[in-house]
C-alpha positions in Angstrom: -6.2 27.7 -9.5 -7.5 28.1 -5.9 -10.9 26.7 -7.0 -9.3 23.3 -7.6 -8.7 22.9 -3.9 -11.5 24.9 -2.5 -11.2 25.5 1.3 -14.7 24.3 2.1 -14.0 20.8 0.6 -11.0 20.0 2.9 -11.7 17.2 5.4 -9.9 16.3 8.6 -7.4 13.5 8.3 -9.1 12.0 11.3 -11.9 11.0 8.8 -9.6 9.4 6.2 -10.8 5.9 6.9 -14.4 6.9 6.2 -13.7 8.1 2.7 -14.0 6.0 -0.5 -10.9 7.0 -2.4 -10.2 3.9 -4.5 -9.3 5.8 -7.6 -6.3 7.7 -9.0 -5.8 11.4 -8.4 -4.1 14.3 -6.8 -4.3 15.2 -3.1 -3.5 18.3 -1.2 -2.8 18.6 2.6 -3.2 21.8 4.5 -2.6 22.9 8.0 -5.5 24.1 10.2 -3.6 26.7 12.1 -0.1 27.9 11.1 0.6 29.3 14.6 1.6 25.7 15.8 4.5 25.7 13.3 8.0 26.9 14.1 8.5 30.6 13.3 10.6 30.0 10.2 7.9 27.8 8.6 5.1 30.2 9.7 6.9 33.0 7.9 7.3 30.9 4.7 3.6 30.1 4.7 2.5 33.6 5.5 4.3 34.7 2.3 2.1 32.4 0.2 -1.6 32.6 -0.8 -2.4 29.2 0.7 -2.0 27.0 3.8 -1.5 23.9 1.6 1.7 22.3 2.9 1.9 19.3 0.5 0.6 18.1 -2.9 0.9 14.5 -3.9 -0.3 12.0 -6.5 -1.7 8.5 -6.6 -1.6 6.8 -9.9 -3.8 3.9 -8.7 -5.6 4.6 -5.4 -5.7 7.8 -3.4 -6.8 5.7 -0.4 -3.6 3.5 -0.6 -1.3 6.5 -1.1 -2.8 8.5 1.7 -2.5 5.5 4.0 1.1 5.3 3.1 1.8 9.0 3.7 -0.6 9.8 6.6 -0.9 6.5 8.4 2.7 5.4 8.3 2.1 2.4 6.1 5.3 3.5 4.3 7.5 6.3 5.6 7.2 8.5 2.5 8.5 12.0 1.9 5.5 13.6 3.6 5.5 11.3 6.6 9.3 11.9 7.1 8.8 15.6 6.7 6.1 15.8 9.4 8.3 13.8 11.7 11.2 16.2 11.2 8.9 19.1 11.5 7.6 18.1 15.0 11.2 17.5 16.1 11.3 13.7 16.1 14.4 11.8 15.1 14.8 8.3 13.5 16.7 5.7 15.5 20.5 6.3 15.5 22.3 4.3 12.8 19.1 3.0 11.2 20.4 3.9 7.7 23.8 2.4 8.1 24.3 0.0 5.2 21.1 1.1 3.4 21.4 2.0 -0.3 19.1 5.1 0.0 20.2 7.5 2.7 17.1 9.6 2.3 14.6 7.0 3.5 14.9 7.2 7.2 12.1 5.8 9.3 10.8 6.5 12.8 10.3 4.0 15.5 6.7 2.8 16.2 6.0 5.1 19.1 7.2 8.1 17.2 5.2 7.0 14.1 2.1 7.0 16.3 2.9 10.6 17.5 3.3 11.7 13.8 -0.1 10.1 12.9 -1.8 11.7 15.9 -0.3 15.1 15.1 -1.5 14.9 11.5 -5.0 13.9 12.7 -5.2 16.9 15.0 -3.6 19.5 12.7 -4.1 18.6 9.1 -6.9 18.6 6.5 -6.9 17.0 3.1 -8.7 17.4 -0.2 -8.4 15.5 -3.5 -9.0 15.7 -7.2 -9.9 12.7 -9.3 -7.5 12.4 -12.2 -6.6 9.5 -14.5 -4.5 11.3 -17.1 -1.6 13.7 -16.9 -1.2 13.1 -13.2 2.5 14.0 -13.2 1.8 17.2 -15.0 -1.1 18.2 -12.8 0.9 17.5 -9.6 3.9 19.4 -10.9 1.7 22.4 -11.9 0.0 22.5 -8.5 3.3 22.3 -6.7 4.6 25.2 -8.7 1.4 27.2 -8.0 0.9 26.5 -4.3 4.6 26.1 -3.4 3.8 23.8 -0.4 6.6 23.8 2.2 6.8 20.0 2.4 7.3 19.5 -1.3 10.9 19.6 -2.2 10.7 18.4 -5.8 9.3 20.8 -8.5 8.9 23.5 -5.8 10.6 26.8 -6.7 10.4 28.0 -3.1 11.1 24.8 -1.2 11.7 25.3 2.5 15.4 25.7 3.5 14.4 25.3 7.2 12.6 22.0 6.5 15.5 20.8 4.4 17.8 21.4 7.3 15.5 19.4 9.6 15.4 16.5 7.2 19.2 16.6 6.8 19.5 16.4 10.6 17.3 13.3 10.7 19.4 11.7 7.9 22.6 12.4 9.9 21.2 10.8 13.0 20.1 7.7 11.0 23.6 7.5 9.4 25.6 7.6 12.7 
């Protein structure tokens, strides 16, 4: 399974704009150095065989999906998770009256901090896939158990779940 996302093929997120990724597939994001993470998350990653922290899918375009998740085009699960991880909070009350209380967003200056943090600390890799994308993603999450994936992950991070909950609470007050 490790050969699917071979370490040598990971690229810096800084170079995302230079990649032609206009096809469907699966992507993996890993951290360069786990020592920058809070102790609780470091320990969770050290108990795994990989420093992959997120696995995602793109049913149409990897480029579009990675822009959403890594450039703040949409504040998706991964983007929100990184924001919580680096101790940023969404604006107070920003979710009041919203139908989905999980979809908090960060203000523009914090979004830039998240993007810069990702550019400095994260690497990505991808796998072209047109069929069975949901199955492949689910299988890879179960195998790698990336800390930022909460769905399909048998060892999802309790520490990160608490950080995300704190962000939701701030946005709901």
